[in-house]
C-alpha positions in Angstrom: -7.3 137.6 -10.4 -6.5 139.5 -6.7 -2.8 140.0 -6.3 -1.4 137.3 -4.3 -4.0 134.9 -5.7 -2.6 131.3 -7.0 -3.6 129.3 -9.9 -3.4 125.3 -8.5 -3.0 122.7 -11.6 -4.0 119.5 -10.0 -1.1 117.8 -11.2 1.3 120.3 -9.1 0.1 118.8 -6.1 2.2 115.9 -4.6 0.7 112.1 -5.0 -1.9 113.6 -7.9 -2.6 111.2 -10.4 -5.5 111.1 -12.7 -5.7 109.3 -16.1 -8.5 109.4 -19.2 -9.2 105.6 -19.4 -6.8 102.6 -17.7 -4.0 100.8 -19.3 -4.7 98.1 -21.6 -3.4 95.2 -23.7 -3.0 96.3 -27.1 -2.4 94.3 -30.4 -0.2 91.2 -29.6 2.5 91.7 -26.9 1.5 95.9 -26.6 -0.1 98.0 -24.4 -2.4 101.0 -25.2 -1.5 103.3 -22.3 -3.7 106.7 -21.4 -3.6 110.1 -21.6 -3.8 112.3 -17.9 -1.9 114.0 -15.4 0.6 113.0 -12.6 2.7 114.6 -10.2 6.4 113.4 -10.1 8.3 114.1 -7.1 6.0 116.3 -4.7 4.3 119.9 -5.2 4.7 122.0 -8.2 6.3 118.8 -10.1 3.4 118.1 -12.5 3.7 116.4 -15.5 1.2 115.4 -18.7 1.1 111.8 -20.1 0.2 111.5 -23.2 -2.0 108.2 -24.8 -0.1 105.8 -26.9 -1.5 102.9 -28.5 -0.1 99.9 -29.2 3.3 100.6 -27.0 6.0 97.9 -27.0 7.1 97.4 -23.4 10.0 96.2 -24.8 10.7 99.3 -26.7 10.1 101.2 -23.8 12.2 98.9 -21.7 14.7 100.9 -19.0 17.2 97.8 -19.9 16.0 95.6 -16.5 15.0 93.3 -19.8 15.7 92.7 -23.4 12.0 90.5 -24.2 9.3 89.4 -22.4 9.5 85.9 -20.5 6.7 83.6 -19.0 6.5 84.5 -15.6 7.6 88.0 -15.9 5.8 91.5 -13.9 6.3 94.2 -15.7 6.1 97.6 -14.5 5.3 101.0 -15.7 6.4 104.2 -14.8 5.8 107.9 -15.8 9.1 109.8 -15.5 10.4 113.2 -15.7 10.7 115.3 -19.0 12.1 118.6 -19.6 9.1 118.9 -21.7 6.4 118.3 -19.1 4.9 115.7 -20.8 6.1 112.6 -18.6 7.3 109.5 -21.0 6.4 106.1 -20.3 8.9 103.6 -19.2 9.1 99.7 -18.3 10.8 97.9 -15.7 11.1 94.7 -13.9 12.0 97.0 -11.0 9.1 97.0 -8.5 10.6 100.1 -7.3 12.2 102.5 -9.6 13.3 101.6 -13.5 17.2 101.4 -14.2 18.9 104.6 -14.1 16.1 106.7 -12.3 15.1 107.4 -8.8 12.1 108.0 -6.6 12.3 111.8 -7.3 12.0 111.5 -11.0 9.7 108.4 -11.9 6.3 107.3 -10.4 4.8 104.0 -11.1 1.4 104.3 -12.3 0.7 100.1 -13.0 2.1 97.1 -14.5 1.2 93.3 -16.1 2.0 90.3 -15.7 3.0 87.8 -18.8 1.9 84.4 -18.2 -0.1 81.7 -20.1 -3.6 82.5 -22.0 -6.6 80.4 -22.1 -9.4 82.1 -24.3 -13.4 81.5 -23.9 -13.4 79.6 -27.0 -11.1 77.0 -25.6 -13.0 76.5 -22.3 -12.1 72.8 -20.8 -10.3 71.8 -24.1 -7.6 69.7 -23.1 -5.9 69.4 -26.5 -5.4 73.3 -26.6 -1.7 74.4 -25.4 -2.0 78.2 -24.0 0.8 80.5 -25.2 2.5 83.0 -23.2 1.5 86.4 -23.6 0.2 89.8 -21.3 -2.6 88.6 -19.5 -5.6 91.0 -20.3 -6.9 91.4 -16.9 -3.4 91.1 -15.3 -3.3 95.0 -16.5 -3.6 97.3 -13.7 -3.2 100.8 -12.7 -3.0 103.5 -10.1 -7.2 104.0 -10.6 -7.6 100.5 -11.9 -6.2 97.7 -9.1 -6.7 95.6 -6.5 -6.4 97.5 -2.6 -3.1 95.5 -2.4 0.1 95.0 -4.3 -1.5 94.0 -7.8 1.2 91.8 -8.5 1.0 88.1 -9.8 -2.8 88.6 -9.8 -5.5 88.8 -12.3 -9.0 90.6 -12.2 -11.5 88.0 -12.1 -14.7 89.9 -11.6 -14.5 93.4 -13.5 -14.6 96.4 -10.8 -14.9 93.7 -7.8 -12.5 91.0 -7.6 -8.5 90.3 -8.0 -7.4 86.8 -7.1 -3.4 85.6 -7.3 -2.0 83.8 -10.8 -0.2 81.3 -9.0 -0.5 79.5 -5.6 1.1 80.8 -3.3 4.9 80.7 -2.0 6.7 82.1 1.1 7.9 85.1 0.6 9.6 88.0 2.6 9.5 87.5 6.6 9.6 85.1 9.1 6.2 83.8 11.3 3.7 85.4 11.6 5.3 88.1 9.3 6.0 86.2 6.4 3.8 87.5 3.2 2.7 85.2 1.0 3.8 85.5 -2.8 1.9 84.4 -6.2 4.9 83.7 -8.8 5.5 81.3 -11.9 8.2 78.4 -11.1 8.2 78.8 -7.7 7.5 76.2 -4.5 4.1 76.4 -3.5 3.6 77.0 0.8 1.5 74.0 1.8 1.3 72.4 5.1 4.9 70.4 4.9 6.1 73.9 6.0 4.0 73.6 9.0 0.8 76.0 8.3 -2.5 74.8 9.5 -5.6 75.0 6.9 -7.5 77.5 9.3 -5.6 78.9 11.8 -2.5 79.9 10.1 -3.0 80.8 6.4 -6.0 83.3 6.4 -3.0 85.2 8.7 -0.5 84.8 5.7 -3.0 85.7 3.5 -3.6 89.1 5.8 0.0 89.7 5.8 -0.5 90.5 2.0 -3.2 92.6 2.2 -5.1 89.6 1.0 -8.0 87.2 2.0 -8.9 83.0 1.5 -11.8 82.8 -1.7 -15.4 81.8 -0.9 -15.9 78.7 -2.8 -18.2 80.1 -5.3 -15.1 82.9 -6.2 -13.0 79.6 -6.9 -15.3 78.6 -9.0 -15.7 81.6 -10.9 -11.7 82.2 -11.4 -11.2 78.7 -11.8 -13.7 78.2 -14.8 -12.7 76.5 -18.0 -9.6 74.7 -16.4 -9.3 71.1 -17.8 -10.0 68.1 -15.7 -7.0 66.1 -14.7 -5.8 62.5 -15.5 -5.2 59.6 -13.8 -2.6 58.1 -15.5 -0.7 61.6 -16.7 0.3 65.1 -15.7 -0.9 66.3 -18.9 -3.7 68.6 -18.4 -3.1 69.4 -14.6 -0.6 68.2 -11.6 -3.1 65.3 -10.8 -1.4 61.6 -11.8 -2.4 59.2 -9.2 1.3 58.1 -8.9 2.5 61.6 -7.7 4.2 62.1 -4.4 4.0 65.7 -3.9 3.2 68.9 -5.2 5.1 70.6 -8.2 6.1 73.7 -9.2 4.0 76.6 -10.0 3.0 76.8 -13.9 4.7 73.2 -14.0 1.8 71.9 -16.2 1.4 74.0 -19.1 -2.5 73.4 -19.8 -3.4 73.8 -16.3 -4.8 77.7 -16.6 -8.5 78.6 -16.2 -10.0 81.2 -19.1 -9.1 84.4 -16.3 -5.5 83.4 -16.7 -5.4 81.4 -12.6 -2.9 78.8 -13.2 -2.7 74.7 -11.0 -6.8 75.7 -10.0 -7.2 71.9 -10.6 -4.6 69.2 -9.2 -1.1 70.3 -7.2 -2.7 71.3 -4.1 -6.0 72.0 -2.5 -7.2 75.6 -1.9 -8.6 76.7 1.2 -11.9 78.8 0.9 -13.3 80.5 3.8 -16.7 78.7 4.1 -17.4 77.6 7.0 -19.9 75.3 8.7 -20.6 72.5 11.9 -22.1 69.1 10.5 -24.0 67.0 12.8 -26.7 67.6 15.4 -27.6 71.4 15.7 -29.1 70.6 18.9 -27.7 72.7 21.9 -26.8 69.5 23.8 -24.6 68.0 21.5 -21.9 71.5 21.3 -18.7 71.1 23.5 -16.2 73.8 23.9 -13.1 72.2 22.7 -8.9 73.3 22.8 -7.4 70.6 21.3 -8.8 72.2 17.6 -7.1 75.0 18.2 -3.5 73.6 18.9 -1.8 73.1 15.5 -0.1 74.9 13.1 2.5 77.3 13.8 1.4 78.9 17.1 0.2 75.8 18.6 2.3 75.8 21.9 0.4 79.0 22.3 -3.0 79.2 24.5 -5.6 80.5 22.2 -8.7 79.6 24.0 -11.8 77.2 22.9 -13.9 76.7 20.0 -17.7 76.0 21.0 -19.0 73.7 17.9 -20.2 70.2 17.5 -17.6 69.3 14.2 -16.4 72.9 12.8 -15.3 72.0 8.9 -15.1 74.0 5.6 -14.0 73.8 2.2 -11.4 73.2 0.1 -11.3 73.1 -3.5 -9.6 72.1 -6.8 -7.8 68.9 -5.8 -4.5 67.6 -4.7 -1.5 66.1 -6.8 -2.7 62.5 -6.7 -6.7 62.8 -7.2 -6.7 61.7 -10.5 -10.1 62.8 -12.6 -11.4 64.3 -9.4 -9.6 67.5 -10.1 -11.1 69.8 -12.1 -12.6 73.5 -11.7 -15.6 72.2 -9.7 -13.9 69.6 -7.5 -14.4 70.7 -3.8 -14.5 68.9 0.4 -16.9 69.8 2.1 -15.3 67.6 5.6 -12.0 69.4 6.0 -10.9 69.4 9.5 -9.8 73.3 9.8 -7.0 72.4 12.3 -5.0 69.7 10.5 -1.5 70.6 9.0 -2.4 68.7 5.8 0.7 68.9 3.4 -1.3 69.0 -0.1 -3.4 71.6 1.2 -1.9 75.1 -0.5 -2.8 78.8 -0.2 -4.5 81.0 -3.3 -5.5 84.6 -2.2 -8.1 87.1 -3.3 -8.1 90.7 -2.9 -11.2 93.2 -3.2 -10.9 95.9 -6.0 -9.9 99.3 -5.2 
Protein backbone atom coordinates (compact mmCIF):
# COMPACT_ATOMS: atom_id res chain seq x y z
CA UNK A 1 0.00 0.00 0.00
CA UNK A 2 1.17 3.50 -0.73
CA UNK A 3 1.31 6.17 1.94
CA UNK A 4 -2.10 7.69 2.47
CA UNK A 5 -4.03 4.76 1.01
CA UNK A 6 -7.10 3.69 2.93
CA UNK A 7 -8.56 0.25 3.45
CA UNK A 8 -12.33 0.47 3.16
CA UNK A 9 -14.33 -2.09 5.13
CA UNK A 10 -17.86 -2.21 3.63
CA UNK A 11 -19.63 -1.98 6.97
CA UNK A 12 -17.78 1.26 7.67
CA UNK A 13 -19.82 2.98 4.96
CA UNK A 14 -23.03 4.71 5.99
CA UNK A 15 -26.16 2.69 5.24
CA UNK A 16 -24.37 -0.59 4.51
CA UNK A 17 -26.00 -3.88 5.45
CA UNK A 18 -25.07 -7.39 4.37
CA UNK A 19 -26.69 -10.52 5.81
CA UNK A 20 -25.53 -14.07 5.13
CA UNK A 21 -29.04 -15.49 4.93
CA UNK A 22 -32.33 -14.16 6.23
CA UNK A 23 -34.22 -13.75 9.48
CA UNK A 24 -36.38 -16.87 9.77
CA UNK A 25 -38.68 -18.52 12.27
CA UNK A 26 -36.89 -20.99 14.58
CA UNK A 27 -38.25 -23.64 16.92
CA UNK A 28 -41.42 -22.52 18.69
CA UNK A 29 -41.66 -18.75 19.00
CA UNK A 30 -37.98 -18.12 18.32
CA UNK A 31 -35.97 -16.74 15.42
CA UNK A 32 -32.88 -17.83 13.53
CA UNK A 33 -30.78 -14.72 13.02
CA UNK A 34 -28.09 -14.52 10.31
CA UNK A 35 -24.53 -13.33 10.58
CA UNK A 36 -23.36 -10.32 8.62
CA UNK A 37 -22.11 -6.76 8.71
CA UNK A 38 -24.05 -3.61 9.40
CA UNK A 39 -23.39 0.09 9.65
CA UNK A 40 -25.01 1.71 12.67
CA UNK A 41 -24.76 5.47 12.91
CA UNK A 42 -22.82 6.60 9.83
CA UNK A 43 -19.35 6.41 8.31
CA UNK A 44 -16.70 4.54 10.32
CA UNK A 45 -19.36 2.90 12.50
CA UNK A 46 -19.37 -0.65 11.17
CA UNK A 47 -20.29 -3.67 13.29
CA UNK A 48 -20.37 -7.42 12.86
CA UNK A 49 -23.50 -9.48 13.40
CA UNK A 50 -23.27 -12.94 14.87
CA UNK A 51 -25.64 -15.72 13.83
CA UNK A 52 -27.95 -16.96 16.57
CA UNK A 53 -30.16 -20.05 16.34
CA UNK A 54 -33.51 -20.18 18.16
CA UNK A 55 -33.15 -16.68 19.55
CA UNK A 56 -35.94 -15.77 21.98
CA UNK A 57 -37.32 -12.28 21.14
CA UNK A 58 -39.03 -12.03 24.53
CA UNK A 59 -35.72 -12.65 26.31
CA UNK A 60 -34.06 -10.19 23.93
CA UNK A 61 -36.72 -7.53 24.37
CA UNK A 62 -35.91 -3.88 25.08
CA UNK A 63 -38.64 -3.94 27.73
CA UNK A 64 -41.41 -2.74 25.41
CA UNK A 65 -43.09 -6.17 25.76
CA UNK A 66 -42.80 -9.11 28.17
CA UNK A 67 -44.83 -11.65 26.17
CA UNK A 68 -46.07 -12.10 22.65
CA UNK A 69 -49.74 -11.29 22.02
CA UNK A 70 -51.99 -11.95 19.05
CA UNK A 71 -51.61 -9.15 16.53
CA UNK A 72 -48.16 -8.00 17.66
CA UNK A 73 -45.72 -6.61 15.13
CA UNK A 74 -42.21 -7.02 16.52
CA UNK A 75 -39.12 -5.29 15.11
CA UNK A 76 -35.57 -6.61 15.31
CA UNK A 77 -32.74 -4.12 15.80
CA UNK A 78 -28.97 -4.26 15.82
CA UNK A 79 -27.52 -1.93 18.45
CA UNK A 80 -23.98 -0.70 18.90
CA UNK A 81 -21.64 -2.49 21.32
CA UNK A 82 -18.11 -1.74 22.45
CA UNK A 83 -16.92 -5.17 21.32
CA UNK A 84 -17.55 -4.27 17.67
CA UNK A 85 -20.18 -7.01 17.50
CA UNK A 86 -23.68 -5.55 17.40
CA UNK A 87 -26.27 -6.91 19.80
CA UNK A 88 -29.69 -8.13 18.71
CA UNK A 89 -32.71 -6.44 20.35
CA UNK A 90 -36.46 -7.00 19.83
CA UNK A 91 -38.94 -4.16 20.25
CA UNK A 92 -42.58 -3.23 19.66
CA UNK A 93 -41.33 0.24 18.75
CA UNK A 94 -41.21 0.80 14.99
CA UNK A 95 -38.67 3.64 15.09
CA UNK A 96 -35.99 2.92 17.71
CA UNK A 97 -35.82 0.41 20.58
CA UNK A 98 -36.41 1.65 24.10
CA UNK A 99 -33.21 3.05 25.62
CA UNK A 100 -31.56 3.67 22.23
CA UNK A 101 -31.47 6.33 19.55
CA UNK A 102 -31.34 6.43 15.76
CA UNK A 103 -27.58 6.95 16.06
CA UNK A 104 -26.84 3.76 18.01
CA UNK A 105 -29.49 1.37 16.62
CA UNK A 106 -30.49 0.07 13.20
CA UNK A 107 -33.73 -1.70 12.29
CA UNK A 108 -32.82 -4.98 10.61
CA UNK A 109 -36.11 -6.86 10.34
CA UNK A 110 -39.23 -8.07 12.08
CA UNK A 111 -42.23 -10.40 12.10
CA UNK A 112 -45.92 -10.67 12.96
CA UNK A 113 -47.47 -12.77 15.70
CA UNK A 114 -50.72 -14.13 14.29
CA UNK A 115 -52.90 -17.18 13.78
CA UNK A 116 -51.40 -19.98 11.71
CA UNK A 117 -53.12 -22.63 9.58
CA UNK A 118 -50.71 -25.28 8.22
CA UNK A 119 -51.22 -26.74 4.76
CA UNK A 120 -52.26 -30.02 6.36
CA UNK A 121 -55.36 -28.23 7.73
CA UNK A 122 -56.51 -26.64 4.45
CA UNK A 123 -60.25 -25.96 4.54
CA UNK A 124 -60.65 -27.86 7.81
CA UNK A 125 -63.57 -26.20 9.58
CA UNK A 126 -62.82 -28.01 12.83
CA UNK A 127 -59.23 -26.75 13.08
CA UNK A 128 -58.59 -23.84 15.46
CA UNK A 129 -55.49 -21.90 14.34
CA UNK A 130 -53.18 -21.04 17.24
CA UNK A 131 -51.17 -17.85 17.56
CA UNK A 132 -47.47 -18.04 16.75
CA UNK A 133 -44.75 -16.26 14.83
CA UNK A 134 -45.97 -16.44 11.25
CA UNK A 135 -43.11 -18.03 9.26
CA UNK A 136 -43.82 -16.04 6.09
CA UNK A 137 -44.08 -12.75 7.97
CA UNK A 138 -40.38 -12.75 8.86
CA UNK A 139 -38.54 -10.04 6.95
CA UNK A 140 -35.22 -8.25 6.91
CA UNK A 141 -33.55 -5.47 4.94
CA UNK A 142 -32.69 -7.84 2.11
CA UNK A 143 -35.89 -9.89 2.16
CA UNK A 144 -39.06 -7.82 2.32
CA UNK A 145 -41.69 -6.04 0.22
CA UNK A 146 -40.89 -2.68 -1.37
CA UNK A 147 -43.24 -1.02 1.15
CA UNK A 148 -43.34 -1.06 4.95
CA UNK A 149 -43.54 -4.80 5.83
CA UNK A 150 -45.62 -4.25 8.97
CA UNK A 151 -48.66 -6.53 9.06
CA UNK A 152 -47.75 -8.38 5.86
CA UNK A 153 -46.83 -11.94 4.81
CA UNK A 154 -44.99 -13.26 1.78
CA UNK A 155 -47.54 -15.17 -0.33
CA UNK A 156 -45.47 -15.84 -3.47
CA UNK A 157 -41.81 -16.39 -2.51
CA UNK A 158 -39.58 -13.73 -3.97
CA UNK A 159 -42.48 -12.04 -5.76
CA UNK A 160 -45.44 -10.89 -3.68
CA UNK A 161 -46.47 -9.86 -0.15
CA UNK A 162 -50.04 -9.28 1.08
CA UNK A 163 -51.68 -7.57 4.04
CA UNK A 164 -52.63 -10.02 6.77
CA UNK A 165 -55.73 -8.04 7.71
CA UNK A 166 -58.39 -6.06 5.90
CA UNK A 167 -57.17 -2.49 6.03
CA UNK A 168 -58.23 0.11 8.53
CA UNK A 169 -57.81 3.86 8.21
CA UNK A 170 -54.42 4.98 9.48
CA UNK A 171 -52.76 8.36 9.70
CA UNK A 172 -53.68 11.33 7.53
CA UNK A 173 -56.88 12.66 5.99
CA UNK A 174 -58.11 12.13 2.47
CA UNK A 175 -56.44 12.12 -0.02
CA UNK A 176 -53.36 11.37 2.12
CA UNK A 177 -54.86 8.68 4.37
CA UNK A 178 -52.49 5.72 4.78
CA UNK A 179 -54.31 2.38 5.26
CA UNK A 180 -52.94 -0.09 7.80
CA UNK A 181 -53.07 -3.86 8.28
CA UNK A 182 -53.89 -4.33 11.98
CA UNK A 183 -55.54 -6.93 14.19
CA UNK A 184 -58.80 -6.16 16.04
CA UNK A 185 -59.45 -2.92 14.15
CA UNK A 186 -62.51 -1.69 12.28
CA UNK A 187 -61.87 -2.31 8.57
CA UNK A 188 -62.50 0.65 6.29
CA UNK A 189 -65.31 0.34 3.74
CA UNK A 190 -67.74 2.35 1.68
CA UNK A 191 -69.26 3.39 5.00
CA UNK A 192 -66.44 5.94 5.18
CA UNK A 193 -67.33 7.19 1.70
CA UNK A 194 -64.70 5.36 -0.35
CA UNK A 195 -65.58 4.49 -3.94
CA UNK A 196 -64.59 0.94 -4.89
CA UNK A 197 -62.27 1.71 -7.76
CA UNK A 198 -61.94 5.49 -7.79
CA UNK A 199 -60.64 5.88 -4.21
CA UNK A 200 -59.27 2.55 -2.95
CA UNK A 201 -56.33 2.44 -5.41
CA UNK A 202 -55.31 5.88 -4.10
CA UNK A 203 -55.32 4.59 -0.52
CA UNK A 204 -53.22 1.58 -1.55
CA UNK A 205 -50.73 3.83 -3.34
CA UNK A 206 -50.41 5.99 -0.22
CA UNK A 207 -48.98 2.91 1.52
CA UNK A 208 -46.73 2.05 -1.42
CA UNK A 209 -48.99 -0.87 -2.33
CA UNK A 210 -51.63 -1.82 -4.90
CA UNK A 211 -54.88 -3.79 -5.25
CA UNK A 212 -54.46 -7.52 -5.96
CA UNK A 213 -55.42 -9.35 -9.12
CA UNK A 214 -58.08 -12.04 -8.70
CA UNK A 215 -55.55 -14.82 -9.30
CA UNK A 216 -53.41 -13.36 -6.50
CA UNK A 217 -56.41 -13.42 -4.17
CA UNK A 218 -56.84 -17.12 -5.01
CA UNK A 219 -53.23 -17.71 -3.92
CA UNK A 220 -53.36 -15.92 -0.57
CA UNK A 221 -56.90 -17.05 0.29
CA UNK A 222 -56.13 -20.75 -0.27
CA UNK A 223 -57.14 -23.01 2.61
CA UNK A 224 -59.62 -20.57 4.16
CA UNK A 225 -62.75 -22.46 5.26
CA UNK A 226 -66.06 -21.65 3.58
CA UNK A 227 -68.55 -19.59 5.58
CA UNK A 228 -71.84 -20.78 7.07
CA UNK A 229 -75.36 -19.40 6.74
CA UNK A 230 -76.36 -19.90 10.36
CA UNK A 231 -73.26 -18.87 12.33
CA UNK A 232 -69.92 -17.10 12.29
CA UNK A 233 -67.89 -20.15 13.26
CA UNK A 234 -65.60 -20.21 10.21
CA UNK A 235 -66.12 -16.75 8.71
CA UNK A 236 -67.99 -13.55 9.50
CA UNK A 237 -70.75 -14.61 7.12
CA UNK A 238 -73.99 -15.48 8.95
CA UNK A 239 -76.98 -14.33 6.92
CA UNK A 240 -78.29 -12.50 10.00
CA UNK A 241 -75.21 -10.25 10.21
CA UNK A 242 -75.95 -6.58 9.60
CA UNK A 243 -72.44 -5.27 9.12
CA UNK A 244 -68.68 -5.71 9.27
CA UNK A 245 -66.70 -7.08 12.20
CA UNK A 246 -63.32 -6.10 13.62
CA UNK A 247 -60.39 -7.75 11.85
CA UNK A 248 -59.58 -11.19 13.24
CA UNK A 249 -62.91 -11.58 15.06
CA UNK A 250 -63.35 -15.12 13.70
CA UNK A 251 -60.43 -17.26 14.84
CA UNK A 252 -60.87 -19.90 12.12
CA UNK A 253 -61.04 -17.39 9.25
CA UNK A 254 -57.37 -17.83 8.38
CA UNK A 255 -55.79 -19.06 5.15
CA UNK A 256 -52.70 -21.26 4.81
CA UNK A 257 -50.76 -18.08 4.06
CA UNK A 258 -51.82 -16.49 7.35
CA UNK A 259 -54.31 -14.14 5.66
CA UNK A 260 -57.27 -13.23 7.90
CA UNK A 261 -60.89 -12.73 6.73
CA UNK A 262 -60.24 -13.75 3.11
CA UNK A 263 -63.73 -15.28 3.32
CA UNK A 264 -66.55 -13.13 4.64
CA UNK A 265 -66.58 -9.81 6.51
CA UNK A 266 -66.05 -7.48 3.49
CA UNK A 267 -65.61 -7.92 -0.26
CA UNK A 268 -62.01 -7.46 -1.37
CA UNK A 269 -61.66 -5.36 -4.53
CA UNK A 270 -59.32 -6.73 -7.20
CA UNK A 271 -57.67 -4.80 -9.99
CA UNK A 272 -59.20 -6.95 -12.77
CA UNK A 273 -61.40 -4.85 -15.06
CA UNK A 274 -63.65 -5.73 -17.98
CA UNK A 275 -66.28 -4.15 -20.23
CA UNK A 276 -69.36 -6.29 -20.76
CA UNK A 277 -72.15 -6.44 -23.38
CA UNK A 278 -71.57 -5.44 -27.00
CA UNK A 279 -68.10 -4.90 -28.40
CA UNK A 280 -69.47 -2.73 -31.16
CA UNK A 281 -68.06 0.80 -31.15
CA UNK A 282 -71.60 2.05 -31.73
CA UNK A 283 -72.55 0.96 -28.21
CA UNK A 284 -69.79 2.88 -26.46
CA UNK A 285 -70.51 6.26 -24.96
CA UNK A 286 -68.86 8.96 -22.92
CA UNK A 287 -69.97 8.74 -19.28
CA UNK A 288 -69.44 11.43 -16.63
CA UNK A 289 -71.79 10.23 -13.83
CA UNK A 290 -69.80 7.01 -13.40
CA UNK A 291 -66.89 9.12 -12.13
CA UNK A 292 -68.97 11.28 -9.79
CA UNK A 293 -68.71 9.01 -6.76
CA UNK A 294 -66.52 8.66 -3.70
CA UNK A 295 -64.39 11.16 -1.86
CA UNK A 296 -63.90 13.52 -4.83
CA UNK A 297 -67.37 13.26 -6.33
CA UNK A 298 -67.66 17.03 -6.59
CA UNK A 299 -64.45 17.39 -8.59
CA UNK A 300 -64.37 17.58 -12.40
CA UNK A 301 -62.38 14.52 -13.49
CA UNK A 302 -63.23 14.00 -17.14
CA UNK A 303 -65.40 11.23 -18.58
CA UNK A 304 -65.10 7.49 -19.14
CA UNK A 305 -65.69 5.98 -22.60
CA UNK A 306 -67.25 2.54 -22.11
CA UNK A 307 -70.24 0.22 -22.53
CA UNK A 308 -70.56 -1.26 -19.05
CA UNK A 309 -67.39 -1.07 -16.97
CA UNK A 310 -67.06 -3.79 -14.33
CA UNK A 311 -64.43 -5.19 -11.98
CA UNK A 312 -63.97 -8.14 -9.65
CA UNK A 313 -64.44 -8.32 -5.90
CA UNK A 314 -63.61 -11.50 -3.98
CA UNK A 315 -64.21 -13.43 -0.77
CA UNK A 316 -67.80 -12.49 0.00
CA UNK A 317 -69.33 -10.12 2.54
CA UNK A 318 -70.67 -10.35 6.08
CA UNK A 319 -74.14 -11.74 5.19
CA UNK A 320 -73.37 -14.02 2.24
CA UNK A 321 -73.27 -17.26 4.23
CA UNK A 322 -71.95 -20.32 2.40
CA UNK A 323 -71.19 -18.24 -0.67
CA UNK A 324 -68.19 -16.81 1.18
CA UNK A 325 -64.96 -18.63 0.51
CA UNK A 326 -61.47 -18.72 -0.95
CA UNK A 327 -62.80 -18.91 -4.55
CA UNK A 328 -65.80 -16.65 -4.10
CA UNK A 329 -65.83 -13.77 -6.60
CA UNK A 330 -68.22 -11.30 -8.19
CA UNK A 331 -67.52 -10.04 -11.71
CA UNK A 332 -70.52 -7.71 -11.95
CA UNK A 333 -69.35 -5.03 -9.53
CA UNK A 334 -69.84 -1.41 -10.48
CA UNK A 335 -66.47 0.18 -9.79
CA UNK A 336 -67.85 3.61 -9.06
CA UNK A 337 -70.17 2.53 -6.24
CA UNK A 338 -69.66 3.70 -2.68
CA UNK A 339 -70.71 0.35 -1.27
CA UNK A 340 -70.51 -0.39 2.46
CA UNK A 341 -69.72 -4.13 2.16
CA UNK A 342 -66.48 -3.44 0.21
CA UNK A 343 -63.20 -3.28 2.14
CA UNK A 344 -59.54 -3.16 1.14
CA UNK A 345 -56.60 -5.52 1.26
CA UNK A 346 -53.38 -4.49 -0.44
CA UNK A 347 -50.43 -6.33 -1.92
CA UNK A 348 -46.87 -5.27 -2.73
CA UNK A 349 -44.12 -6.69 -4.93
CA UNK A 350 -41.00 -8.05 -3.30
CA UNK A 351 -37.91 -5.87 -3.08
